[in-house]
N, C-alpha and C positions, 0 to 999 in steps of 0.2 A: 360053742360059738362064741364070738367076742362080743364086748360090750354095745359097739354099733350095730352089729345084727340084731343082739336081743333087742336094741330100743327100735330096730326099724321093724321087726317082726311083730313088737306089741303095740305099735303105733304111739310111742312115747320119743322124747330124746335123748341123747346121752346125760344131758345134765338131770333130768328127772329120774333116769336110773341111779345117779351117785345119789341126789338127793334122797331116793327112798330106801338106798343102802345105808345112809348117814342116821337116817330115821329109823332104822332097824325094821323095818318092813319087809325089806328084802334081805336074805340072808348072802353074806360076803360068798362068793363061789371060789371053788379050789383054784390054786395056780398051776398052770404049768411049770416045767424045769425051767423054762425061760422067763419067768415070772408074770406071763400075762394071764389075765383072769379067763376062765373056762366056765361058760353059763350054761347050765344044761336046760332040758325041757321042763324040769319041774320050776326052774327060775322064769321061764317064759310064762308059764301057765300063772304063775303067781302075781307076776307083772300086769298080765291082761286082768286078772282078778282085780288088782289094786285099779288100775286106769277104768276099769267100768265099773267100779264102785264109785270112784270120784266123779266121774262123768254122772252118775245119778244121784251125786249131790252129798254122798257120805263125807263128814269129815274125816280128818287124818286119824284122830282117836277113834270114830266109829269102826272105820276099816281096821284099826289096829285091834277092836276089841272082835270084829269079824274074823281077821284072821288068826285070833286067838283061840277060837273056836273051832276052825278049821284045823289048826296044828294039835289039837287035843283028840285024842282017840275016841271020847265018849260024847261028844256034842251031839245035839239033837237039832231037828229041824224046828220044833218049838221054840228053841233060843233063838235062832235065826229070823225065824217069823217075828218073834216080838221085838227084834231090834229093829227090823225092816218098817213094821207098823209105825214104832216110835218115830221113824225117820218120815216116814210118811206122813203123819201128823204134822213134824215140824214144817215139811211141804207146803200143807196145807196153811199152816199158820202164815209162813211168808208171801204164800199167795195172797192171802186176804190183805196183809199188810202193803203188799206191793200195789192192789186194786185198792186201797184208801189212799196211798201216795199218787196214783195216777189219777185220782178222782180230785185231789188237791190241786194238782199241777194244773190238768184240765180248768177248775174253777179259777184259779189263778190267771192262766192265759185266756179266760172268758172276758174278765177285767180289763183287759190291752186292746184299745180300738185297733192296736197296730199303725196308728198315724205316725208322722215326721218328727213330733213334738219331743223333747228332751226329757218327758215325764212318763214314767211309765209303771202302771200300777205293781206288774210283777216285779220289777226292781226294788220300788218302793216295800213291797211284802218281803223279798229277800232281806231287804236291809233293816227290817223292823227290830228293834233292840240292840241297834248298834248308834249310841249316844255318844 
């Protein structure tokens, strides 16, 4: 299959396919006699794996590490589990940080009466430190 078909079947766009190839996550396919790239089912499976990993929030370096495990013939489910649990802990930390951020923003907004005056506690709070 050609790059456009690979992109469509995987749910990625063509530029994403090129990016993953440049990053070394997706191996370069063989070329036809006419010089066209010819992607195989294995490319589609790998690209889908990368896309799903990214959708679940794995960073590129983590995806690279997961793929390195997959590419080895002696990987274990325990290794994948450990990486996944580490990522889940990172996600939980980010959720906690976002909840704190939401509370700060709500507290700032609560200080604002929403009136027509040009003085706003939110703008003042955001401007603090600019002297």
